[in-house]
MARTOR-643336 format. One record per residue (C-alpha): x, y, z; chain. Coordinates in nm, 4 decimals, always signed. Layout:
% residues N
<xx = X&yy = Y&zz = Z&marba = A>
...
This chain:
% residues 285
<xx = +0.0136&yy = -0.0079&zz = -0.0241&marba = A>
<xx = +0.1139&yy = +0.3454&zz = -0.0872&marba = A>
<xx = +0.0563&yy = +0.5065&zz = +0.2252&marba = A>
<xx = +0.2578&yy = +0.2485&zz = +0.4076&marba = A>
<xx = +0.5424&yy = +0.2882&zz = +0.2050&marba = A>
<xx = +0.5033&yy = +0.6991&zz = +0.2615&marba = A>
<xx = +0.4417&yy = +0.6594&zz = +0.6346&marba = A>
<xx = +0.7625&yy = +0.4103&zz = +0.6346&marba = A>
<xx = +0.9993&yy = +0.6539&zz = +0.4476&marba = A>
<xx = +0.8784&yy = +0.9695&zz = +0.6908&marba = A>
<xx = +0.9527&yy = +0.7462&zz = +0.9877&marba = A>
<xx = +1.2591&yy = +0.8000&zz = +0.9881&marba = A>
<xx = +1.4315&yy = +1.1437&zz = +1.1554&marba = A>
<xx = +1.6623&yy = +1.2456&zz = +0.8705&marba = A>
<xx = +1.4105&yy = +1.1764&zz = +0.5964&marba = A>
<xx = +1.1521&yy = +1.3851&zz = +0.7815&marba = A>
<xx = +1.3697&yy = +1.6582&zz = +0.8211&marba = A>
<xx = +1.4310&yy = +1.6737&zz = +0.4646&marba = A>
<xx = +1.0965&yy = +1.6376&zz = +0.3395&marba = A>
<xx = +1.0186&yy = +1.9441&zz = +0.5786&marba = A>
<xx = +1.3046&yy = +2.1629&zz = +0.4198&marba = A>
<xx = +1.1650&yy = +2.0563&zz = +0.0872&marba = A>
<xx = +0.7563&yy = +2.1440&zz = +0.1768&marba = A>
<xx = +0.8666&yy = +2.4731&zz = +0.2994&marba = A>
<xx = +1.0897&yy = +2.5596&zz = -0.0139&marba = A>
<xx = +0.8206&yy = +2.5215&zz = -0.2322&marba = A>
<xx = +0.7555&yy = +2.3878&zz = -0.5982&marba = A>
<xx = +1.0677&yy = +2.5496&zz = -0.7111&marba = A>
<xx = +1.2782&yy = +2.2885&zz = -0.5148&marba = A>
<xx = +1.6114&yy = +2.2296&zz = -0.3606&marba = A>
<xx = +1.9665&yy = +2.1317&zz = -0.4813&marba = A>
<xx = +2.0610&yy = +1.8439&zz = -0.3270&marba = A>
<xx = +2.3947&yy = +1.9932&zz = -0.2383&marba = A>
<xx = +2.2078&yy = +2.2875&zz = -0.0525&marba = A>
<xx = +1.9882&yy = +2.0450&zz = +0.1289&marba = A>
<xx = +2.3101&yy = +1.8267&zz = +0.2149&marba = A>
<xx = +2.4850&yy = +2.1841&zz = +0.3784&marba = A>
<xx = +2.1322&yy = +2.2813&zz = +0.5581&marba = A>
<xx = +2.1379&yy = +1.9336&zz = +0.7323&marba = A>
<xx = +2.4758&yy = +1.8506&zz = +0.7499&marba = A>
<xx = +2.4386&yy = +1.4951&zz = +0.5812&marba = A>
<xx = +2.6763&yy = +1.3281&zz = +0.3804&marba = A>
<xx = +2.6250&yy = +1.2886&zz = -0.0010&marba = A>
<xx = +2.5879&yy = +0.9386&zz = -0.0309&marba = A>
<xx = +2.3842&yy = +0.9113&zz = +0.3089&marba = A>
<xx = +2.1194&yy = +1.1839&zz = +0.1187&marba = A>
<xx = +2.1211&yy = +1.0508&zz = -0.2141&marba = A>
<xx = +2.0054&yy = +0.7200&zz = -0.0211&marba = A>
<xx = +1.6970&yy = +0.9133&zz = +0.1677&marba = A>
<xx = +1.5901&yy = +1.1135&zz = -0.1416&marba = A>
<xx = +1.5911&yy = +0.7697&zz = -0.3431&marba = A>
<xx = +1.3780&yy = +0.6324&zz = -0.0479&marba = A>
<xx = +1.1430&yy = +0.9355&zz = -0.0704&marba = A>
<xx = +1.1246&yy = +0.9322&zz = -0.4420&marba = A>
<xx = +1.0132&yy = +0.5857&zz = -0.4333&marba = A>
<xx = +0.7832&yy = +0.6415&zz = -0.1461&marba = A>
<xx = +0.5977&yy = +0.9053&zz = -0.4079&marba = A>
<xx = +0.6501&yy = +1.2001&zz = -0.1779&marba = A>
<xx = +0.9288&yy = +1.3614&zz = -0.3598&marba = A>
<xx = +0.9881&yy = +1.4476&zz = -0.6999&marba = A>
<xx = +1.3521&yy = +1.4948&zz = -0.8940&marba = A>
<xx = +1.4517&yy = +1.7030&zz = -1.1882&marba = A>
<xx = +1.7498&yy = +1.6875&zz = -1.3778&marba = A>
<xx = +1.9186&yy = +2.0749&zz = -1.3913&marba = A>
<xx = +2.2214&yy = +2.0543&zz = -1.6106&marba = A>
<xx = +2.4845&yy = +1.8282&zz = -1.3619&marba = A>
<xx = +2.2501&yy = +1.9200&zz = -1.0620&marba = A>
<xx = +1.9778&yy = +1.7415&zz = -0.9694&marba = A>
<xx = +1.6747&yy = +1.9138&zz = -0.7724&marba = A>
<xx = +1.4216&yy = +1.7662&zz = -0.5311&marba = A>
<xx = +1.0926&yy = +1.9072&zz = -0.4411&marba = A>
<xx = +0.8222&yy = +1.7929&zz = -0.2328&marba = A>
<xx = +0.5221&yy = +1.6598&zz = -0.3794&marba = A>
<xx = +0.2444&yy = +1.8316&zz = -0.2291&marba = A>
<xx = -0.0831&yy = +1.6780&zz = -0.3739&marba = A>
<xx = +0.0821&yy = +1.3596&zz = -0.2836&marba = A>
<xx = +0.1452&yy = +1.4670&zz = +0.0785&marba = A>
<xx = -0.2511&yy = +1.5706&zz = +0.0890&marba = A>
<xx = -0.3556&yy = +1.2474&zz = -0.0662&marba = A>
<xx = -0.2014&yy = +1.0834&zz = +0.2016&marba = A>
<xx = -0.3518&yy = +1.3327&zz = +0.4755&marba = A>
<xx = -0.6812&yy = +1.2603&zz = +0.3199&marba = A>
<xx = -0.6216&yy = +0.9177&zz = +0.3502&marba = A>
<xx = -0.5187&yy = +0.9542&zz = +0.7184&marba = A>
<xx = -0.8377&yy = +1.1308&zz = +0.7663&marba = A>
<xx = -1.0861&yy = +0.8871&zz = +0.6250&marba = A>
<xx = -0.9075&yy = +0.5991&zz = +0.7854&marba = A>
<xx = -0.9040&yy = +0.7698&zz = +1.1070&marba = A>
<xx = -1.2598&yy = +0.9553&zz = +1.1307&marba = A>
<xx = -1.4383&yy = +0.6655&zz = +0.9509&marba = A>
<xx = -1.6630&yy = +0.6215&zz = +1.2409&marba = A>
<xx = -1.6917&yy = +0.9789&zz = +1.3326&marba = A>
<xx = -1.6340&yy = +1.2111&zz = +1.0544&marba = A>
<xx = -1.7548&yy = +1.5266&zz = +1.2746&marba = A>
<xx = -1.4051&yy = +1.4917&zz = +1.4794&marba = A>
<xx = -1.1909&yy = +1.5797&zz = +1.1377&marba = A>
<xx = -1.4594&yy = +1.8316&zz = +0.9640&marba = A>
<xx = -1.2306&yy = +2.1234&zz = +1.1383&marba = A>
<xx = -0.9471&yy = +1.9981&zz = +0.8989&marba = A>
<xx = -0.8896&yy = +2.2587&zz = +0.5988&marba = A>
<xx = -0.5718&yy = +2.2213&zz = +0.3599&marba = A>
<xx = -0.3843&yy = +2.4676&zz = +0.5214&marba = A>
<xx = -0.4298&yy = +2.2991&zz = +0.8592&marba = A>
<xx = -0.3534&yy = +1.9663&zz = +0.7189&marba = A>
<xx = -0.0112&yy = +2.0473&zz = +0.6338&marba = A>
<xx = +0.1070&yy = +2.1920&zz = +0.9382&marba = A>
<xx = +0.1710&yy = +1.9094&zz = +1.1484&marba = A>
<xx = +0.4377&yy = +1.8002&zz = +0.8573&marba = A>
<xx = +0.5650&yy = +2.1426&zz = +0.9108&marba = A>
<xx = +0.7037&yy = +2.1556&zz = +1.2791&marba = A>
<xx = +0.7069&yy = +1.9480&zz = +1.5588&marba = A>
<xx = +0.4270&yy = +1.8494&zz = +1.7509&marba = A>
<xx = +0.6277&yy = +1.9376&zz = +2.0816&marba = A>
<xx = +0.7999&yy = +2.2815&zz = +2.1040&marba = A>
<xx = +1.1614&yy = +2.2660&zz = +2.3003&marba = A>
<xx = +1.1064&yy = +2.5863&zz = +2.4465&marba = A>
<xx = +0.8360&yy = +2.8451&zz = +2.4908&marba = A>
<xx = +0.4406&yy = +2.8106&zz = +2.4746&marba = A>
<xx = +0.3062&yy = +2.5728&zz = +2.2006&marba = A>
<xx = +0.1198&yy = +2.7817&zz = +1.9370&marba = A>
<xx = +0.4040&yy = +3.0851&zz = +1.9759&marba = A>
<xx = +0.5760&yy = +3.1676&zz = +1.6542&marba = A>
<xx = +0.9640&yy = +3.1622&zz = +1.6850&marba = A>
<xx = +1.1903&yy = +3.3932&zz = +1.5429&marba = A>
<xx = +1.5630&yy = +3.4070&zz = +1.5041&marba = A>
<xx = +1.7367&yy = +3.7390&zz = +1.3998&marba = A>
<xx = +2.0823&yy = +3.7241&zz = +1.2958&marba = A>
<xx = +2.3272&yy = +3.9578&zz = +1.1928&marba = A>
<xx = +2.7212&yy = +3.9168&zz = +1.1738&marba = A>
<xx = +2.7950&yy = +4.1015&zz = +1.4841&marba = A>
<xx = +2.4880&yy = +4.0911&zz = +1.6992&marba = A>
<xx = +2.4999&yy = +4.4059&zz = +1.8490&marba = A>
<xx = +2.2614&yy = +4.6973&zz = +1.6465&marba = A>
<xx = +2.0481&yy = +4.5820&zz = +1.3919&marba = A>
<xx = +1.9508&yy = +4.2055&zz = +1.5351&marba = A>
<xx = +1.9250&yy = +4.3208&zz = +1.8660&marba = A>
<xx = +1.6771&yy = +4.5937&zz = +1.7897&marba = A>
<xx = +1.4863&yy = +4.3547&zz = +1.5180&marba = A>
<xx = +1.4630&yy = +4.1136&zz = +1.8823&marba = A>
<xx = +1.3603&yy = +4.3676&zz = +2.1047&marba = A>
<xx = +1.0743&yy = +4.5330&zz = +1.8728&marba = A>
<xx = +0.9389&yy = +4.1740&zz = +1.8024&marba = A>
<xx = +0.9262&yy = +4.0602&zz = +2.1586&marba = A>
<xx = +0.7356&yy = +4.4263&zz = +2.2259&marba = A>
<xx = +0.5229&yy = +4.4074&zz = +1.9546&marba = A>
<xx = +0.4232&yy = +4.0357&zz = +1.9215&marba = A>
<xx = +0.2265&yy = +4.0302&zz = +2.2694&marba = A>
<xx = +0.3382&yy = +3.7088&zz = +2.2981&marba = A>
<xx = +0.2119&yy = +3.5564&zz = +1.9770&marba = A>
<xx = +0.5511&yy = +3.5911&zz = +1.8075&marba = A>
<xx = +0.8896&yy = +3.5395&zz = +2.0205&marba = A>
<xx = +1.2277&yy = +3.6252&zz = +1.8935&marba = A>
<xx = +1.5968&yy = +3.5428&zz = +1.9724&marba = A>
<xx = +1.8763&yy = +3.7241&zz = +1.7854&marba = A>
<xx = +2.2670&yy = +3.5901&zz = +1.7377&marba = A>
<xx = +2.5507&yy = +3.7014&zz = +1.5261&marba = A>
<xx = +2.7926&yy = +3.4664&zz = +1.3401&marba = A>
<xx = +3.1093&yy = +3.6552&zz = +1.4747&marba = A>
<xx = +2.9447&yy = +3.8661&zz = +1.7526&marba = A>
<xx = +3.0852&yy = +4.1663&zz = +1.9134&marba = A>
<xx = +2.9977&yy = +4.0542&zz = +2.2453&marba = A>
<xx = +2.8412&yy = +4.3749&zz = +2.3422&marba = A>
<xx = +2.5707&yy = +4.5515&zz = +2.2752&marba = A>
<xx = +2.5976&yy = +4.9053&zz = +2.0761&marba = A>
<xx = +2.5146&yy = +5.1656&zz = +2.3664&marba = A>
<xx = +2.3368&yy = +5.3651&zz = +2.1005&marba = A>
<xx = +2.0797&yy = +5.0842&zz = +2.0143&marba = A>
<xx = +2.0148&yy = +5.0184&zz = +2.3851&marba = A>
<xx = +1.9349&yy = +5.4052&zz = +2.4103&marba = A>
<xx = +1.7404&yy = +5.4290&zz = +2.1011&marba = A>
<xx = +1.5238&yy = +5.1260&zz = +2.2119&marba = A>
<xx = +1.4826&yy = +5.2552&zz = +2.6007&marba = A>
<xx = +1.3625&yy = +5.5908&zz = +2.4227&marba = A>
<xx = +1.0994&yy = +5.4252&zz = +2.2462&marba = A>
<xx = +0.9618&yy = +5.2409&zz = +2.5924&marba = A>
<xx = +1.0745&yy = +4.8943&zz = +2.4258&marba = A>
<xx = +1.2314&yy = +4.6645&zz = +2.6956&marba = A>
<xx = +1.6247&yy = +4.6149&zz = +2.6650&marba = A>
<xx = +1.6241&yy = +4.3739&zz = +2.9700&marba = A>
<xx = +1.8283&yy = +4.0547&zz = +2.8693&marba = A>
<xx = +1.9497&yy = +4.1866&zz = +2.5436&marba = A>
<xx = +2.3206&yy = +4.0787&zz = +2.5040&marba = A>
<xx = +2.5585&yy = +3.9936&zz = +2.1700&marba = A>
<xx = +2.6053&yy = +3.6164&zz = +2.1263&marba = A>
<xx = +2.7314&yy = +3.3585&zz = +1.8603&marba = A>
<xx = +2.4568&yy = +3.1959&zz = +1.6614&marba = A>
<xx = +2.5984&yy = +2.8396&zz = +1.8183&marba = A>
<xx = +2.3903&yy = +2.8978&zz = +2.0912&marba = A>
<xx = +2.0982&yy = +2.8366&zz = +1.9156&marba = A>
<xx = +2.2011&yy = +2.5186&zz = +1.7004&marba = A>
<xx = +2.2274&yy = +2.3264&zz = +2.0604&marba = A>
<xx = +1.9914&yy = +2.0606&zz = +2.1043&marba = A>
<xx = +1.8234&yy = +2.2193&zz = +2.4069&marba = A>
<xx = +1.7623&yy = +2.5345&zz = +2.1695&marba = A>
<xx = +1.4299&yy = +2.6738&zz = +2.0531&marba = A>
<xx = +1.2621&yy = +2.4951&zz = +1.7272&marba = A>
<xx = +1.2296&yy = +2.8247&zz = +1.5144&marba = A>
<xx = +0.9741&yy = +2.9297&zz = +1.2621&marba = A>
<xx = +1.1501&yy = +3.1741&zz = +1.1173&marba = A>
<xx = +1.4931&yy = +3.2740&zz = +1.0725&marba = A>
<xx = +1.5429&yy = +3.6394&zz = +0.9745&marba = A>
<xx = +1.8977&yy = +3.7637&zz = +0.8408&marba = A>
<xx = +1.9187&yy = +4.1472&zz = +0.8358&marba = A>
<xx = +2.2632&yy = +4.1939&zz = +0.7181&marba = A>
<xx = +2.4294&yy = +4.0903&zz = +0.3969&marba = A>
<xx = +2.7260&yy = +3.9016&zz = +0.5228&marba = A>
<xx = +2.4923&yy = +3.6896&zz = +0.7823&marba = A>
<xx = +2.3090&yy = +3.5829&zz = +0.4689&marba = A>
<xx = +2.5703&yy = +3.4700&zz = +0.2532&marba = A>
<xx = +2.7169&yy = +3.2686&zz = +0.5378&marba = A>
<xx = +2.6743&yy = +2.9189&zz = +0.6151&marba = A>
<xx = +2.4439&yy = +2.8668&zz = +0.9059&marba = A>
<xx = +2.4367&yy = +2.5929&zz = +1.1764&marba = A>
<xx = +2.1624&yy = +2.3613&zz = +1.1088&marba = A>
<xx = +1.8513&yy = +2.5027&zz = +1.3126&marba = A>
<xx = +1.6233&yy = +2.2740&zz = +1.4790&marba = A>
<xx = +1.2439&yy = +2.2371&zz = +1.3254&marba = A>
<xx = +1.3940&yy = +2.3322&zz = +0.9602&marba = A>
<xx = +1.2619&yy = +2.6978&zz = +0.9733&marba = A>
<xx = +1.1298&yy = +2.9204&zz = +0.6975&marba = A>
<xx = +1.4220&yy = +3.1697&zz = +0.6115&marba = A>
<xx = +1.4135&yy = +3.5330&zz = +0.4793&marba = A>
<xx = +1.6531&yy = +3.8282&zz = +0.4279&marba = A>
<xx = +1.5818&yy = +4.1656&zz = +0.5354&marba = A>
<xx = +1.8593&yy = +4.3674&zz = +0.4722&marba = A>
<xx = +1.9322&yy = +4.7042&zz = +0.5957&marba = A>
<xx = +2.2187&yy = +4.9150&zz = +0.6699&marba = A>
<xx = +2.4538&yy = +4.9249&zz = +0.9749&marba = A>
<xx = +2.3585&yy = +5.2056&zz = +1.1648&marba = A>
<xx = +2.6473&yy = +5.1390&zz = +1.3960&marba = A>
<xx = +2.8953&yy = +5.2256&zz = +1.0230&marba = A>
<xx = +2.7656&yy = +5.5859&zz = +1.0392&marba = A>
<xx = +3.0300&yy = +5.8037&zz = +1.1467&marba = A>
<xx = +3.0113&yy = +6.1806&zz = +1.2569&marba = A>
<xx = +2.8353&yy = +6.3291&zz = +1.5535&marba = A>
<xx = +2.6306&yy = +6.1686&zz = +1.8050&marba = A>
<xx = +2.3183&yy = +6.3240&zz = +1.6869&marba = A>
<xx = +2.3927&yy = +6.1860&zz = +1.3182&marba = A>
<xx = +2.4814&yy = +5.8322&zz = +1.4538&marba = A>
<xx = +2.1873&yy = +5.8599&zz = +1.7157&marba = A>
<xx = +1.9792&yy = +5.9147&zz = +1.3792&marba = A>
<xx = +2.0931&yy = +5.6236&zz = +1.2006&marba = A>
<xx = +1.9784&yy = +5.4084&zz = +1.5042&marba = A>
<xx = +1.6110&yy = +5.5548&zz = +1.4833&marba = A>
<xx = +1.5910&yy = +5.5187&zz = +1.1085&marba = A>
<xx = +1.6565&yy = +5.1559&zz = +1.1255&marba = A>
<xx = +1.4536&yy = +5.1099&zz = +1.4302&marba = A>
<xx = +1.1608&yy = +5.2614&zz = +1.1956&marba = A>
<xx = +1.2838&yy = +5.0536&zz = +0.9304&marba = A>
<xx = +1.2378&yy = +4.7014&zz = +1.1272&marba = A>
<xx = +0.9160&yy = +4.8606&zz = +1.2930&marba = A>
<xx = +0.7616&yy = +4.8478&zz = +0.9337&marba = A>
<xx = +0.8696&yy = +4.5230&zz = +0.8381&marba = A>
<xx = +0.7389&yy = +4.3724&zz = +1.1911&marba = A>
<xx = +0.3975&yy = +4.5331&zz = +1.1581&marba = A>
<xx = +0.3731&yy = +4.3777&zz = +0.8424&marba = A>
<xx = +0.4984&yy = +4.0260&zz = +0.9799&marba = A>
<xx = +0.2424&yy = +4.0305&zz = +1.2610&marba = A>
<xx = -0.0464&yy = +4.0939&zz = +0.9919&marba = A>
<xx = +0.0520&yy = +3.7567&zz = +0.8205&marba = A>
<xx = -0.0899&yy = +3.4290&zz = +0.9028&marba = A>
<xx = +0.1970&yy = +3.2893&zz = +1.0582&marba = A>
<xx = +0.0669&yy = +2.9376&zz = +1.1439&marba = A>
<xx = -0.1825&yy = +2.6663&zz = +0.9947&marba = A>
<xx = -0.1692&yy = +2.8596&zz = +0.6236&marba = A>
<xx = +0.0306&yy = +2.7780&zz = +0.2602&marba = A>
<xx = +0.4062&yy = +2.7711&zz = +0.3510&marba = A>
<xx = +0.4847&yy = +2.8591&zz = -0.0253&marba = A>
<xx = +0.2427&yy = +3.1639&zz = +0.0214&marba = A>
<xx = +0.4154&yy = +3.2815&zz = +0.3472&marba = A>
<xx = +0.7679&yy = +3.2241&zz = +0.2173&marba = A>
<xx = +0.6902&yy = +3.4718&zz = -0.0708&marba = A>
<xx = +0.5190&yy = +3.7277&zz = +0.1591&marba = A>
<xx = +0.8239&yy = +3.7455&zz = +0.4102&marba = A>
<xx = +1.0402&yy = +3.8001&zz = +0.1137&marba = A>
<xx = +0.8153&yy = +4.0959&zz = -0.0100&marba = A>
<xx = +0.8749&yy = +4.2368&zz = +0.3404&marba = A>
<xx = +1.2282&yy = +4.2426&zz = +0.3208&marba = A>
<xx = +1.1948&yy = +4.4524&zz = -0.0104&marba = A>
<xx = +0.9518&yy = +4.7095&zz = +0.1000&marba = A>
<xx = +1.2422&yy = +4.9538&zz = +0.1449&marba = A>
<xx = +1.4835&yy = +5.0934&zz = -0.1443&marba = A>
<xx = +1.8427&yy = +5.0859&zz = -0.0769&marba = A>
<xx = +1.8419&yy = +4.7441&zz = +0.1477&marba = A>
<xx = +2.1624&yy = +4.5952&zz = +0.2082&marba = A>
């Protein structure tokens, strides 16, 4: 039975992580090499897992020159969910009446149990190189504006080790809580006990171009590039103005983020909307 074959394929941790990543990347698919980097899986092992998923009817493979792109077969996944729904709800169809297309996909996009924080909270990791200015401002603003529905953390690939004083000053002037803000390495959030993130946002081009650790939960990823206010030279008033401008730019983007259907919707549509938010300001880094 095809359903048994598909469920058997997804019953292995690495294959489930691969499939989750492919679902989140949408119909365009992902090159095998990128999956290997994202999940830190050896090419030979990855080929075996891809072959199993393709044979199970869950993944499609497309040759693109010398490379192979893999994409999740969303219709096949939904057929599997329909089958499970019909089988499980046969005696009482009303128990599954609330299931809809978007809600059916959600269980495959994130683990049922959260490692940190309350279930249902949308978790965001904001990355920059130094984690002293832009990512700190974004972390604080998301936590202030998210009202418990969205929770943020921030980190850097090469953390400065201290938060820029002007970042703290501007946040305080805006009435945003600065308690607990610290410059730290992104390795902290690659640990086994780290939160399972739903979204990773890079706010500087350097961080966006680096090979990140493998984040638990295979989150969506988007780039919201902004000029570095800490790089502005001149009087304190000029430098402070740069931080205020960055704060306001982030506030606009976060306001748009909070209007999106962050859970239970179409992950492909959500990815497009997240990327569009990153393009709202011209001259973004």
